[in-house]
N, C-alpha and C positions, 0 to 999 in steps of 0.2 A: 442533793441538798446537804444530806446527812455528812459527806465528806467534806463539805464548807464548814458546817457547824463544827465539826471534828477538829479541823485546823485551826479555826479561830478560837477555839477553848483551848487547842494547844499552846498556840502564839499568845494568849491571856494567861496560862500557866507560867510560861518561859519568862514573860514580863515579871510576875508576881514571883517567882524565884530568883529573879536576877537582881532586885532591890529589896532592901532592908525592910522589916516591918513597920520601923517608925518612921520611914520617908513618907511624905504624901507630895509627890512632885506634881506640877502643873501639867506637864504632858510627857511621854515616852515615844519613842520610835523605834521599828524595826525596817530594815531595807530588805528587798527581795528582787533580784532579776530571776526572769523565767522565759526561756531557759537561759542557763549561766554561760553557755556555747551556741553559738547559731552561725550561719552561712551568710556570707554577705547578702544583703538584700531580704534576710529572714525577719520576720518581726519578734521584738523582744519586748516583753512588758517589764517596765521598771516600776515597782508598786512598792510604796512608803506607806507602811500601816502606822497611823498615828492614834495612840492612846491619850486620851486627855479627860479632864474633869468636865462635868456637863456645864460648868460656869466660866469655861476657858476659851478664849479666842486664840486661833493660830493665824499667823501670816508668817510668809517666808521674810527670813531677815538676810539671809544670802541665797538667792534663787540657784536652782541645779544648774550647771552648765554639762554640754554634751559634745565635747570635740570629737571630729571624727565620726559622728554618728548624724542622722537626720531625726528630730524628736518632734513628735507631735502630741499635743496635750490629750488627754483623755478625762470625761468627766467624772469628778470622784464617786466613790461609792462608799455607802454607809454599812457597817455590819450589824448581824442581830444584836439586838440588846442583850440577848441571854449570853452572847459570848463576851461581855464587857464585864469587869467587877463592877460591884455596887457604886454607884456615883460617877462612873466613869463611861465614854462613849468610845468606839472605834470607829476610825475613818480610813480610805486609802486615798493618796494622792498618787496618780498614774500616768506615765508617758509610756507611747508606743515608740520605741528605737528601732532604727535601720543602720546596721553598719556599713560605713562607705568604703572600707578597704578590710583586708584581714590583716589579723595580728592580735595582741593583749591591747584593747582599748580601755583607758582608764577613766572613769568618772569622776571627778573631783568631787571633794566633801562640799556639803550645804549646810545650812543651819535654819532652823526655825525660830519665831518668837513666840513664845507663849504669855498670854496677859490674862490677868482675873483681878479686877478692882485694881488695889495698889499693888499686887504682886506681879512679877514679870521675869523670865528667866528666857534664855536662849538654848536651846537643845542642838547640839551637832547630828547632822546627817551624816553617815559614815560614807567615805568613799567607796567606789565598787570597780571590778574589773570585769569586762566582757571579753570573752575569746571570740574572735571572730574568724569561722572556718573558712579557708580557701575553697575555692570550687573545685570539685572533684574531675578527674581527666575523662575524656570521651564526650564531650559537650556536642550535641546533635548540630546539624546545619541551621541556620537561622536562629539559634538561639542567642538572645541581646541581653542575657543578664537577668531575665524573670524567674522568680522564685515562687514556687506554686503552693497550695493548688488554686487556678485559677477557672473562672468560667468566661465563656466568650459567646455573645449572641450577635448575630448578624441581620439586619431588615433592610426590605427594600420596599419602597414609596414611590408611585404605584407600581403594581405587578403586571400591569396593563399599560402601554402608552401608544402614541403614535410615533413613526419615524420624524425626528426633528425635535421632539421632546426631551426632557432630561429625568433620570430617575434618582432619588435621593437614597445612598446606603449609609446606614447608621451599624457602627458597631461599639458594642460596650464590652469592656474586659474588668471583671470584677475580681477581687482578690484581698486576703489580709496581708498581701505582702507589698512588694515594688512594681505594682502595675504601671508606674510611671516609666519604667524601663521597656515596656513592650515595643516592639515595632513591626505590626502587622505587614505582610507583602503582599496587600490586595492587587498593588498593579503589576506586581510580577505573576501573579495567579491569573490575572484577566489577559486574555489574548489581546494584543493590540488591534488585530482587525475588528473587534467585536465591537469597540466604541472607544469614546475619550474620556479620560478620567480625570476629575477635577478635585483636588483635596479641598475639605472645609476648615472647619473652627475643630480645635482639640480641647478637650475641658477635663479637669479631674475633680471629681467629687469625694467626699468623705462621709461615712457613717459610722458614728463611735456609740460603741456598745461597749459588751464585754472585752471585744477586741476591736481594733481600727480596719475597717473594710474601706478599700479605695475603689472607685469607679472610674476607668479611663474612658471618655465618650470620645469617638472619631466617627467624621462623617465625610463623603465624597458627593459629588455629581457625576454621573454617568450619562452619558449621551451616544446612544447606539450608532452605529454606522449603517446597519441594514434592518431590513424588515426579518421576522420569522422568531423562534424562540431561542432567546441569550439565556445562557447557563453560566450563574457564578459558581465556580467551583468550591469545593470545600476550603476554609481559610484555618491553617494549623498553626497555632504558637506551642513551641517546646518549652518547658519549664523543669526547673530542678524540683523534685520532691525533696523537702528538708528531713521528713521523718526517716526516709529510706536511704538518702543519699545517692538516688539515681535518678535518671531522666524520664520523664513523662509528656505527654502532649495533649492539648485541648483543641476540638475542630468544632466548625460551625457546619450545619448540613449545608448541602448545595441549594441555591436559588435558582429558580425558574421564571423570567421575565418574558411576556409576550408582547411583540413589537410588531405593530400593524404597519401597512404601507402609509406614507403621507397622506392626510385626507386631501379629497379631491375639491377642487371649487366649487364653491357653494352653489346648489341648484336653484332653478327658478329664473335664470338670465337665459333668454334664449339668444342664440348666436344671430351676430348683426348680418343683414341682407339689403338687398338694393330697396331702395323708396318706391321704385315702381318698376313694372316691368316691360318699359319701353328701353329701349337700347341707349347708352349715352353717346353723346358724341364723341367721334375718334380723339383719343389725346386728352380726355377730360374724364373726372370721375363722375358719380352719380350726385355727388353735392355740389359740382361746378367747379372744383378745385383743379387746376392744371394736373395732368398725370404725374409729372417729376417731382412738383411741389408735394402731392399727396406722398409720393415715396420717400421724399427728404423728412417730411413731417412724421411718417412712420418710424423711421430710423432714428431721428432725433428722442422720439418718445420710448423705443424700445433701448436706448442707450441712457435715458433717464431710469427706467425701470431698473436696468442692470446694475447703475451705481448705487440706486436706493436698496437693490437686494444685497449687494456687497457690503453697504455701511451697516444694515442689520445684522448680517452675519458676524461682521468684526466686532459690532457692539456685543452681541450675544456672547463670543467666544471671552471678549475682554470682561464682561460681566461676570462669566463663569469662572474664568482665574483670578479674578480679584478677589483678596480675601474679604470675608464677610466684617462689617463694622464692629466693633465690641458691643456685647449686650451687657451694657454698664447699668442701665437703668434699673433692673430687678435688683442686682446686688445691693446697689448704692441703697435702694429703698428700704431692703431688709435690715441693712445694718442702721440707718436712723431710726425705722420702727423698733429693733430689738435694743438700741440704746435708750430710747423713750421708756421702754417698759423694764430697763435696769438689768436686762441679760447681756451681761459684758461679752460672755464667752461667745454668743451667738453673734452678736453686733460685730466682735472683731473678726470671726470667721468669714462674714459676708463682707467685710470691708477689705479683707486679703482677698477674694474672688474679684470685687470690683477692681483693685489694682491689676490684678493678674490678668482680667478683661483688657483693660486699658494699656496693658503693656504688650499684647499680644500681636499689633500691627509693628511694634518696634523689634520684638523679639518672639518670631514664632515658636509655638510650644512652651510658652511661658507658662501656661495653665499646669505644667507638670515639671517645672524647675523649681530649684531651691531660690532663695531671694539672692544668696551668694554667688549662684552660677549666674543668674540675670546680671548682677551687678557687673562679673566677670566680662561681660561682652557687651557693656554699655559704653557710650562716648565719655570722655570726661565731663562732661556738662551737656545738659539740655533736658528736654522733659522726660526721657525714659530713664535718665538717671535719678531725676527727681522722683519719679514713681517707683523705682527699684528701691530707693533709699526709704520712703515710706512703708513699701512692703516688708523689708527687713526689719524695721522698727515694730511693726504690727505683729510679724511672726516671732520675734524675741519676745514680745509681750505675752502673745497667746501660750507658747511653750513654756515660759517661766512659770507662769500662773495666770489666772483671770485678772485682765489689766483693772485697775480701779476705776471709777466714775469718771475722776479728773483725767487720768492719763488716755481713756476712750475719747472723751470730749475733745481734747488736747489733738489726739490722732485724725479725729473726724474733721475738725477744723482744718489740718494742715491738710488733708488729703483733698477737701471740697474744691479747691481753685484748680489743682491740677486734673482731677477728676472731671471737673466742669469743662476745661478745654478739651478733655478728650472724648466728651460726648454726653457725660452725665446731667441730668436736670439740675439745675440750681435751685437753692432754698427759695422759697418766696416770704 
């Protein structure tokens, strides 16, 4: 806390020293990249410190652009009042940046419009350069570009089941860097003879605070093949330590799942027996059906039973392999609720999640891809391209600044029809 106050006071002193005493500007800006150089995939903070008079309104005249970088909007922060000169306020406009390639990456200049009553001025935000470092040599096997530190957690539910049932495996990978690049090799870690593994949905969520933390959620359905103790071995994810420039790994503990034999037929049904103790006539059954007809009927019923069992097994496997329908309703509901409350940032984030969920059947993994990557794999026309184009518009508004109420209303109206076709409930 003392360090932050000292830095804010130093920044205020630099501003005061850099301007003539007679000037009374509406606002001034200072740009900071932290760190100024980073590995590809490492999070970099773009911090625009804004000093403005308390009666001044600030908006983007030309929003910042981040070519060759993945940019994520972060909530603004207000500095302590004591750090600002009398009559002025200090704020931060922030982005989390992730370099997509190595090299010298330039962030073009932008500008802010500051207004107070009949006064207005445009303040230039300087350009910046980020040095994106290449990956050091010696990457371990299985490294997929992940920059750490990351935490991994694997859960199994239920931990005990009968043969023929399925267990749900849920993996969460969390970190303040590019966790969308993580590629956990669970199928390789699990011996094929232990069970059948069917992948489920993948989702990427965000927690925005001092830093942006991502959570990648993955799931599988595991159908054991034999009774006994089934052990899920540790799952290891190698990652690059950006502070030391060396390689490390995070692992999950082994999991044990108890698989019981298939449940026997329900009790309480006595075996079928003869209707009486008197012997039946030769060539006829106890019920009076000719012996050969009884055999034919038994064979026919047995064939029907086998066909029914085969159909059930096929349906079970098809449903296990079929991707889950997109969970549109909660995200779409949150987007409309946040828009009604005037929280445009939260509404835009929920709308983006709804669009990504709707794109999942068309482009598996859409929850962890950029809008540009999704558009690059979409056909020239059709529902997938319409959804991806809308996602691109929403993401551009989110990363540039909080969208205005008018812009958000327009985006919600444009998204309503394609999301309704994808499964979201329509407005009543």
